[in-house]
N, C-alpha and C positions, 0 to 999 in steps of 0.2 A: 379216096380218099378216108374208110372206116379204116383202113389199115396203118395210115397215118395217126390217126384218132387213139388207138388202142394205143401205139408206140409210145404214146405223148401222156397217156395214162399210166402208164407202166413208169415212164422214168419219173413222173411225178410222186407216184408207192415210194418207188425208192429213193427220194431225199427223203419226205418223209421218216423213214426209217434209220435214215443215216443220219438228221438232226435230233429223234429219239435217242437215237446209241449216244452219242453227245452229251446231251444234255445228262444222262446219267451217268458220265465217266467219274469214277473214283480216283482221284490225287493221293498214290498209296504210301506219297513224301508226307502227307498228314494225315493220317490214315486214323489216328486217337486223337480223342480231347485233349489229351495233354500236349500233344504237340500244336497241335492247332492251336492253343496258349500260349506255349511257347512262340508260336508267330506272330499272333496279336502283340506277343509284348517287343518280340523284334522288332516291330514293323510302329509300333512307337516310338521304339528309342532310335530309331534310325530317323523317322519326323523331326525328334529334339537334337537326334547332331546334324542335321542339315541345317537346323533353323537356326542353332548357336545361340547365347545369350543373347545376341544383341536382338535379331527378331522376336525372341522369346516375351523378352521385354512387352515389345510392340502392340504382342501378342494378346497381353494382358497377365502374364508372368507377377504373380503376388507375394510383395514383401512379407517376411514375416516378424511380429509384431517384437521388438523391444532387438532388434539389427538394422545395423545400419545399409548392410549390403546384401543382404544372403534373402534368394527369391524360392520362388517354388512353382512346381506346374504338375499336375496330375491330369490321372487317366483312373477311367475303369472301365474293369474288364469280367469276366466272370467263366467259371471254370467249375466243374462237378457241383453242379448248381447251388457254389457260392459267389459270392461276387468281394470284388477285390479291389482296393483302390491301388496305384501302383503311383509315387511323387517322387519330380527329381529335385533337389535343393543344389541348388549354383549361386555361386558368386559375381554381381555384376561388375565387381573388377576381376580381370584372370590374374593381375601381378599381387595379387595381398599379401598380408603377410601370414608370415608360415604360421600353423597350427596351434605350434605351441607358445609361442610369443602373442599372442592375440588374444585378448578377454572377453571380446564380444562374440563367442562363438555357440552355434549347436552344439546340442549336448552329446549327439555322435563324432562333430570335428574334435572336438577337443579329446574324446574316450578314444578311438582310432588315428588321431592325425591326420584323418582325411581332409580333403576342401569340398569338392564335387560329390554328390552321392544319390542313390535310388533308395527308395523306403518302398516295399511291399508289404501290405496287412492287409487282412480282412476289414470285411466293412461291416462290424459288428459292436455291440456297447463294450466290450471291454478293449476292442482294437488289437488285439495279439490274436498271434495261435497258440491256442491251449496243447494240440496234440502234436507231438514230437516225427511222427513219418508226416506229417501233412507239412509241417516247418519245412522240414529238407525234403520232401519233391518240390517245395515252392520255392527255396533258395537254389535249386539244380534246375529249375524250369529260367528263372532268370538267368544263370549262370551260362546255360546252354544261347540262351537269345541272345547276351552281351558280347561271347566270343564269336559268335555268326556274325556279327556287326563290327567285330574287330574294337571294341569298347573298352576303355580301361576302369570305368567307371565300378568304386564298387558298390556292394549293392547288400542292402541290411531285413533281417524280418525279424520283427517282434514277437518273445516267445516267452513261455510262463504267465505268472499273474503280472498285471499293470506294474504292482506295486512293486515289482524287484527290478523294472527297468533293462530287464533282461534283451540282448538282440543275439542273434549269430549272425554271420555275412559273409562274403565272399568277393574276391578280385582279382580277375587276371592281369596277371604282370609281362604279359606277352607270349612266347612259344614256349619256355619252359617254368616259370615260377609262378606260384596261385598264394596269393595272401587269404589267409581265412580269419575269421573274425569271432569272439565272444567276451559276450558281457555278462556278467549279475552280480547282484547287492545281498550283504547280508544287514537286514534291518535291525537286529537285536544280537544280544550275546557273542557281540564280536569276540575272537578267542584273544586272551591274552598277547599270547603272541606275535598277532599281526595289530597291535595296538602300536607296535613300536615298527620303530626305521629297520631294525636287526631282521625282527621276522618278517616283514617286506622283500627284505632283498634274498632273504634265502628262497621266500616265496618266487620270485620270479628267477633265480638262479635253476630251484629245481625245475623249470619246466625245461631245458636243457644241458642241465648237467648230466654226465654218465654216471655218477655215482651220489646217491644223497645221505652216503653214511655219516661224510661228517662234510660238511660244506664252506666252514671256517678255515679250514687248512687248503683249499683251493684259491687259487688269481684267476679270475673271472674281469675282464675291462667291462665294466658295464658306464654306459653313461647313465647319468644320474641330474635330474632336475626337480627343484621343489616351491610351491608355491603354499607358504601361509597367511590364512586371513585370520589378523585378531578383529576383535568388535569390543568397543569402549561399553560399560553399562550405559542403558538408556539413563538420559538423565531425571525422567519420571520416574522412574525406579530409584535410581539414587537416591533421592529427595525421598520418598517414599521411605530408602534404609535408613537415612538419617533423623527422619521424622519420629523415625518407633524406636532409635535409641534415644533420641532423648527427650521422648514422651517415658522410656523405663526410668533413665535417670531424675526425671522432674516429679514422679506418681508420687512420691513421700514427702516434695516440698510444696509441691501445689494441692491445694485440698479443696478448689474450688472449681476444680473442673473445665480451667480454661484450655485451650489448646496449643499444644507447643509451638512455640517458635519458629517454625517451618519456615523456609524463604521458598519464594519459586526464582524460576530464571528472567524473572521480567519484571524482577521487585523495584530496581529503579529505573526503568524506561518511563517514557511519559504517559503511555496509555495504564501502566497499572493503576492507577487513581481509579477507574472506571471497569477494569476489567482485566484477568489474568490470562494472555492467551497461549494458546498451548505452543511446546516448543515445538518450530517447524523442522528442526536439526534433532534428530530423535537422539544420535549419535555418530561414529566415526566407526569404518572400518579400511584394516592398515594390512596390507600386503607386503608380507617380506618375500623374496624374489630370490634365490641359489639358482645362476645359469648353470646350463652345463657342465659337470664336472668327469673326471673320472674315477672309481669306484674300484676297490680291488678287490677287498675283503668285508666280511659282517661286522668287523672291530670298525672298520671306518665307519661303518653308518650308526653304531654306537655313539659315535663321538660326536658326531653330524646333529643326534638327536640333542645332547646336552649340550650345544651352541646355543649364543643368543642370538636373538633377533636383531640385535644390532652387528654382529655379524654379516649381514645378509648384503647382498649387490646392489641391490635396489629396495626402495621404499614404495609403496603408490598407496596413497589415501583417498579417499571416498566418502563422501555422504551419506546416511542415508537416512532417509524424510520421512514425517509424518502420512501417515495413508491419508489423512484429510488435505494434506496441501495439495495435491493435485484430484481431489475432487471434487465435487458443488459445497456449496454452503449450508444447503436447508438439511438444518437438523445436526448438523455434526460437526461447526464453528461458531465459536463466537466470538467478537471482536465489534468495530464499527461499521463495519458493512452491514452485516445482519441486520443489527438495531437499525440503519438507514432505512432498509428494506419494509419495515416494520412501520417506519414513519410514514413514508410514500401510501403504505394503505393506510394509516389512518387518516392524511391526506383527502386520499380519495370517498372516505368514510365521512369526512368535515363539510361537505355538500348535503347534505342530510339532512342537516338540522339550521335553524335561521339563530340560535342562539346554543353557546358552551351551557346553559342549563340543561337543555333537551337533554343531552347524554348522561349528565351526572344522576335524572330524574328519570333515567329508560328502565327502570326497577318498580315505577308505575305504571308505565306504559304495557299494557299487555301485548303489544305488536312488537316488542323487539326481546324476542328472545334469542337471538342472535347475540348483542351487545350483552345480556345477559350471562347468557352459557359462558361466551369466548373472553370476555373483555373483565377483568376482573380489575376492582381498586384495593390497592395496599390496604394495611393496615393503618389509623388514624399515627402511631405510633412513627411508623415509615415515614408518615408525610412531616411529623414535626421534627424528625432527627433531618430529614431534606432541608427543611425552613432554617432549624439551626443551623446546616451549612450552608445555605445561602447567603443568609442577613446578621449569623450573630459571634460564628465561633474565631475569631483572631481575624476579622475580615477588613483587611486595606482597601484605596481607595486603587484601582486599577490605572498601571500606566499603557493606554492600549495604543501605545505604537511600538511597544518596546520587542526585540525580537520576529516579528510578524515576515512574512516572505514576501516578497515585492507585489506579488500579484494577488496577494490575499485581499488588499481591498476592491480590487476588480469582481468580486463574491460582496453582492448585495445584502451581509447578512451584519451580526456585530462581532466587533474583537473576542477575541481568545478568552481573555479575564475580563469582561465585562458582568456584568449582573446577567443580562439576558442569555449568553451564551452559557453563561453555565447553567442559567434556568433550562437548556434545552440540552445540555448533557445529562444532566441528571432526568428529565421526559425520557431518554433514550434508552434508558436502565428501570423509568418507573413503572412497573404493572407490564411488563413486558410492551412498552410503549403503544397502546391501545388507545384509542382515542377517549375511551371514559377517565381513563388515568389520567390524561393528556388535561383534559378540562376540570378535570377537580385540585388536580395540581395548581394549573392558571389561577382557580378562582381563588385557591389559598396564597398565592403569590400575591396578587394584585390586594389579596385582603392585610398581608405585611407591609406592601408599597405602602398603602394607606395609610397604615399606622404609622410607619415612617413620617408620611408627611404631615400626620392631625398632632404628633410628638416633636413635630420638628426633630427629627435627626435623620443625621446625614444616611445619603442611599452610597448600603456598601456595594462596592466594585465600581461604581461608577464617578467619573473625573467631574470637577469641578472648577472646571479652568475658563469659563467664560466662554464656549464653543460649543456648537453641535457640529458633531462631523456629518453628512450628508449625503456622504459615502455607503452611510451602514443603514441597515433596515429601516424604518417608523418605528417602530417598536424599539428600538434604542435609542434614536433621535428622541424620542417622549420620555424616555427616561432621562438620558440627559438634560432636558429641559426642567425637569422633577427637584432633579438633585440640585440645578442652579437655582431655584425656588426655595427650594429648601434653607440652602446656604443665606439667600439674599431675607429669606425670613427670621433666623439665625441670629444673622445684623440686627437687623430690627428690632427683637427682644433684646442682644446686649446694648444697643446703642439708647433702648427705651430704660431701659434698669441703668446704667449709668448716668442718662437723665435724672430719673428721681435720686440717685443719691446723691448727686452734685446739689441737686435742690434741697434737700436734706442737711447737708452740710453746710450750705449758705444761711441757711436761715437760721443753725443754732451759732453762726460767729455773732459775735458783739461790734456794737456801734463803731466800736472806735477799729476792731480789726477791718469791718467793712470799710471805712475811711482810707485805711492803709493800704487794702487792697487793690483800690478802687483804680491805681495806674498798673500792676500789672496781672490781674485776672479780670477777665470779662466772662459773666456767666450766658453759658450759651443754651439758647431756647430752639425745642425742638420742632420741623417744623411737619408736619402732617398730611398724608394727600388723603383722596379722596375718601379713599375708605376706614380713615381714622390710623391707619399705623403710622409707624413712627420713620419718616425714609432716611434723614440725615437731620445733622444740627449744622447752624452755622456760626459763625464768629465775625465781628468786627473786626476783627482785628487779621483775620486771617479765612479768607473768605472761598477759598477754593483749597481747604484744608480737606474735603472729604473726599474718601477712598477711593468710590467708585466714580469720577471722575477723569477725565483723560483728556491731553491734549489730541487735537487734530494732526499735526503732523510729527507729535511723539519729541516735539523738543524739551530742553534741557530746562526745568523747570530753577526760576530764580528768585532770590526774596525783590517782594516788592519794593521794599525800602530805595531797593538799591534802582528804582527805576522812576523813582518820583523827580519831575523835574517844575519849573517855575508855572507850566499851564494850570490853570486854573479847575482843567477835567479830572486831573488827578488825584483828584480828592474821592472825586467821585469811580473810577475806574474800579472794577471787580471780578474777579474772576481771570486773571492773565497768567497766561504761563510761560509770555516774555513775548521780546519785539520780535516781528517777521524783517526779517533782513531788507534791505533793497526795496521795502512797497513802506508808500507813505498815503493817508487817509487824501480823498479827493477835495474836501472840504474844508482840511484844519492841515494846517503846519506840523502835522503830527507822523510819529513811528503809527503802523498797524501792528496791532500787538494781538498774538495766539493766543483765542480762548480755551479754558477748560470746555470742554462738552460731555453729554453724557453716551454712554456706549448703547449703539444700535439695538433696539430689541432686538432680541432672538425670536429665532423662526425655523421650524421645521421643515418638511420638505411638503407636507400637505400644504400648511399657510404659504408658503411660497407662488407651490402651485395657484392656489385661490386666488391671490395678486395677480397671477400674470392671464389668469382667465377673465376676470373682472377687468383687466386694461384691457384686453384682448376684444371684449363684448362694449367696450364703451367708446372705442373706435377713434379717439382722442390721447392719446397715447401720452403726450405729455402734461396734461393739463390733467388727466385722472390719476396717472402716477404722483404727482405732487399732492393730490388730493388723498393718495392712503399714504401719503409719506407726510403730512400736513402735520403730525404730532413731532416727528423726527424734524423737520425744517423749523417749525417754530422754536426747537428747545433749543438747535444750533443759530437761529435768528436771535432771539434774546440770549444767550452765551457773549456773543458778537456784539451786540449791543451795550453789555456791562462789562466787555472789556474795551471798547471805543467807543464812548459817548458821543464822539462829534462824528462818527459815520455815518453813512447814507445807505441806501439799496445798493448802490451801484460798486460802493467798498465793498459787501458783502460778496457780492456776484464775484468778483476779482477773487476772494481766498475759499470760497466755494465752491465753483464753476468757473474756473479760468477756461475753460475754453467759449463759454458766454459773453467773454470780453475782448472785446479787440484792439489790442494795440495800435499805436499811430509806427511806421516804419522808423520815424527817429527816434522815438524813444527806446526801439525795441534792439537798435543799435548798439545806442550807450549802456543797455544792460546787457547784451551780450560781451561787452568788451573786457567784463570785469574791472572794473574800476570802484568797486565798492556803492558803498551809501551814502557817500558824499555829493559822487554825481548826479545821482537819482533823486537828491533833495534840491540841486541844481536847476531840474526842469521841474521844478513845481509848477504847478498842480502836473498829475499825473496825462497824459493827453490819451486818451481812445472812446471808445462807445461801447454801448451794449449790441449784443444779439441778435438778430432780428425778431426771434422767438420771442426774447427777454423785455424786448422794448417795445411790444404790442399792445393795445387800451383792453385792457380788464386783466392783466397777466396776475394769474393766481400767485406766484412769488412776490410778486411786489405786493399784491393784497393782505398776506400774510407778513411780511416786513412792516407794514402798516400797523399793523393790528398788534403782532409781539409787542412782548413790555421786555422791559431792560430788567433781566436777573441772571448770574450766573449758576452754572447749573445744579449747584450745592441748595440752590434755594427752590431748584426747580419740580414739579410732579414727576417723577419715577417714568420714563419712557415703557418700563415693565414691573405691570402690573403682577407680583410672585403670586400673590392670593388666587387672580381668575387665572391666570396661567396654570398654575399648579390643579386647579379643579377642574380644568381642559382636560388636562391629561389623565387623571383621572377616571374621569366621565368616558376618555378613548379607553382605556384598559380594559374597564367593567362592562363596554357595550363592543367588544370585539367583537367582527362574528368569525367562529368556528374556520372557515376554510381563510378568511384572511390571517389567522392565527400562525395555521398550519402551514402556511405556504411560507411566511417570514420565519418560523422554524425550521422547515429545511433549510433553506437557504444560511441560517445562523449554524444549522447540525453541521452541515457539509463542512463548511469556512470552520468550527472548530474545531471538528474531527480531525482534517487536515494540519489544522495548524498544531495541533498535536502529536501527532506524527511527523510532522515536520519536524519538531523537537528530538528527533531521535537520533542518536549517536552509533554511524554507521561506516564509518572510517574513510579511506580513501577509494570507497565504491562508485566509479563515476557516471555507471549508468544509474544508478539510484537515485542520484540527482537530476539525472536528467528526466526521468520517470516520473520524478518530482513535479518538476518543473510542468511538465506535460498536462500531470493533475489536475494543476493549480488554473491552466488555460481551458482544459476542459470542463471542470464547473465553471470557472468565470464564464464559459459561452453557454453552457447547458442550461443555467440554472437563469439565467434570464426571460428566457417564454414562460416561465412559472406567473410570471405576471401576465401572460397573454392568456392564459388558462391552457394550454397545452396539454398533450394527455400524458397520464401517469405513466403510461410505459416507454416514454423518455425517462421519466425520472428513476426507474427502474433499470434503465439499463447504465445510467449512472452510478449507479447501487452497484453495476455489476463492475463498471469500471474500475470503482473506488476499490472494490472487493480484492481485483487480483493487486492491484497496486498495495494494498494492506499483507498479501500474503508475501509477496515480494520483501517487502519492507521489514516487517517482523524475519524472515530468513537471515535478512539482510544482517541484522540488529545480532542477531542468533550466530552466524561466523562469525562478526567481528568480536563478539565478547568472549566464544571461543579458542579464535586462533589470535588475541590479540598481539603475542610476540610471534605471529609468522604471519606477519601482513599481506605478502606474497600468495602466500597458501590462500587467503581470504578473498584477493581479488580475482585469483584465477577459479577458485572455484563456486566463486557469484557470478564471474562473468560466463562461466559453463552452464551452468542452472539458466541465468537469467537468458541467454539463446535460447534451452531447450525450453522454455516457460514460455515464453515471447509467444511466438506462432498460435499458441491457446489463446493467448488474453484480447477473446472479441469482447463483443457488447450484445449477444443476442441473449432473450430474456431464459433460454432452456439453458443447462449447466452444461458445457462440453467436458466429457469426461475421455482422457486417453488413456488408454492402456498402457501404451508406452510408457518404463520405466525407464529412469535417469538411471546412467551407466560408464557416466565418466569416470577414467580415477587419474589421479593428476601424483604426477613424479616428488617424490619430496629430497629437495637437497639434504647433504650432509648435514649443514647448519644447522636446519630447521628439526632434527630428528628428535632434540631434546626434548623441544616443546610438542612433539607430536604424542612423544614417548610419555609426561608428563601428564596424557591427558588418559593413560589408561594406569587410573589409581588403583591402588593395592585393594583385591575384593575382602569385603566383611566377612566374618562368623555365619551374618542374618542370607547369608545370598546361598540361596536353598541349591541354584542349579550351578555353583560352583562347588561341591561341599568335597568330591573326589576329585582327584588332580592323576588321571591315568596317561598322557602324553610329555612330552616334552618340549623344547624351546618354548619355556613361558617368559611371557614380557610383563615385567612388572607383579608375576602374579597370576596371569593368567595364561592360562594353554589356548592354544588355535580352534575355532567352530570350526576351522574345516581344514585340513591340510592335504593338498594334491600332489604326488608325486611320480614321474615318470621316467622310466627305466627302458633303456634302449639298449639292444647288442648289435652292433653292426659285422657284418661280415665283407670281405672285399670278393667280388664276381668280377667276371668277362664282360665285359660292357655287351659282346653280341648276344649275351643270355637273357639281358632284360628289355622291358619295350620303352620304360622310362623312370627316370632318379626318382630317389624317395625324396618327400621335401624335406630339406633340411640335411640330406646326404651328399656328399660330396658323388663325383663320376662312379667312383669303382667301387662304392660302398653300397649294400642292400639293410634296409633297418632288417634283418630277420626277424629278431622278437623285440618287441614293445609291450611294454605291460603300464598301464595308468590306473592308478588309485587314489581316490575320492574318498574322506570321510571323517569320524570321530573316533572316537573310544565305543561310542554306541552305533557307529552309523557306519560299513565300509563297502565299495562298490570298488567293485575290479573289472577293467578291461584290457582282452589279452587280443594282440595280433601276431599270427606268425605265418613266417612266407616259409611253403614247402617247393621240391623240385619232382611235380610231376608227367 
């Protein structure tokens, strides 16, 4: 047993020694840290190759900003106490366009013509390798790792100063060839030779020519492609230049110091009355492309430099927009939307006081520091100017139904041309639309309205058509009522003056003249109402001559002399507008006459609601409504009695309320046969009876009939007392609560603003028309809850929606004006921009700032080139940035802001010697030399790739 236990212990000790020796085993293939670094790079590359683009996208690959299909993944690693980040860039579409023909490319794709690639860089502040040996060692490590995993990915290392955008790189092309990359940049003092195409061509040829003595006499078949980018002068800069020039010419003529008559881009736009919008389209970029061609000498390059851009094979155009267009509105954009935001803030504050005067007197309130500091009231001169524009400066009566959108009336505000709508638009820009400024402006506004009332002056911007539009806000209805009352006061005053003049004239007549005139002239006597004001005048010869009375059914007025018959009652008939066909009186064999009646008294929405509530509270809707309408019924009955002296109550019911008269079946059939009045007279008296409600004992309608006297409308007391109703309106305006005013101002301001924008001309941009229709519907539904004390946040969301549409509209208007003669370009550019901008048109309260830039380019057709070319107006001497012209290919005096050239030299190779074809090369060709240059006369970047046989 002892021996066995000893042997077991020896065996366990041997196992421990073996395990210890295994743990301390050194893999001499990865002996150094550099080799372990290569192994780590290789492992990451193998993992990315195994996943492929599809799986990498599922694992969270990041889409690069400003690119449509370029993604990247990254991995961090360490070597020699330094941290590095390796990034793999790949396209989601493996069959994408060639690098030279795609304009939405990464910088390295453009420089070297690659597609998928790796970049390894240190994790430092600069992000570049400043030490040359370190850069070479890093590039060697990644080249070995890619070779080990048989990858054809090109790899790059950023070097030198970051401003130089310098890279070195390498790519394995198989078992024989290797491509090396190098890029660098000259940021200033570009050699004159390299400013021209001839010098750049010779620079490229020098990379492979055997002799550099005289390159001009050698023939090299070099593939050449060029892209020139031109940019129009920014339109606001162009305006500044014109304004400076005009100011210089007028300085000797204008001694008053008036500013020059410089025009803005939107001077004839409908919103220009209120503000000048920043031009969203700052200008256009034109890209002229010369496709690949073979160049054999530097002389050909010199000729190309003198070529006109009109000779280019393709033109592309792209707008460049104002930076503020794609950012939030706070602090950097002025428009209706920004002021509506402020009006929403004023509405929120309006609940803090009971009366508007409380905000005006805030300076005397020690607890109102916020009002005193941030809510400044404009000077009295500004207030006077606003009042003059509203009430006195060539104001005409408004046509409230002219040019409005079909959905505009669904927004319960005031029409654009109305007085209250114009007040709201002025308030948006008055004192930055704060609550104190609005209170001051409203008080002055009401004072002007009262002056118009007291002086019987027409209320400007208000119709006097005798109707009140109940679809508008209550303030507008009250102003309509006041305008009608003022007109009636004017009529009374004029009639009263005419009456006094006629009495003076009759007093001065001689007795003989009076006798002679007794047959042809009857003195009119004014009829006064309770308040003592003149209402109308009666005439024994023409009792219905008053212009304020109308026929109930609008029948044509006939001369009363033609209606006289042999009946004695005709001598007492007054106020008849003519015979009613096929209707006879019940108690007299006479035709029924249609009387002139007074217009029903006008009522605003709150008056209708008061009556409705009173009827609902009474319970007896029939009799109570008759009580409320007693004055109207009495007037109609009196007029009917005057026109039909022999009429009875049943006759009035047949005329006024046919539904309460039940005809006999026999009479119905005769009347429906259409045989005319004669047959209806044959069945006199008419057969029928009153309805149940009209025949009840104590019926209010019958009581009113019994007490009504026979008076034509011209002799009756007016149903509408303009003095009383006018004072009611003024009392309402003067005692209006702040929140009630602001709620109606918000609805009216939104409606007036969108109606103003809707007048903009933007051509055949259908998306804009659809968006405006949507905005109207959104406002109509979103502004209704204001009357239910909905939260202010909902109103602010409406402001954001309005802001987005306003930006789209100004963009559409700007494009339409600039491309008026090329409507296709205008439509397609706006369509692309609309699709780009629409996804960010949210309703959130925070600004959605998207860093992605608009980069779509549109091909210009041949017949459109002249229009685009004319947009590049010749530069003036005052344009400092165009003092020296150092490059060729001028377009109307403009040199390109960017010139990009690709030189390529292809060699024929055996297809067994390379692993894959180059992009854009044939099966038996290899791009052995490729040079990309980009820049201007003050900036030049060169990227070179060379294939070598290792």
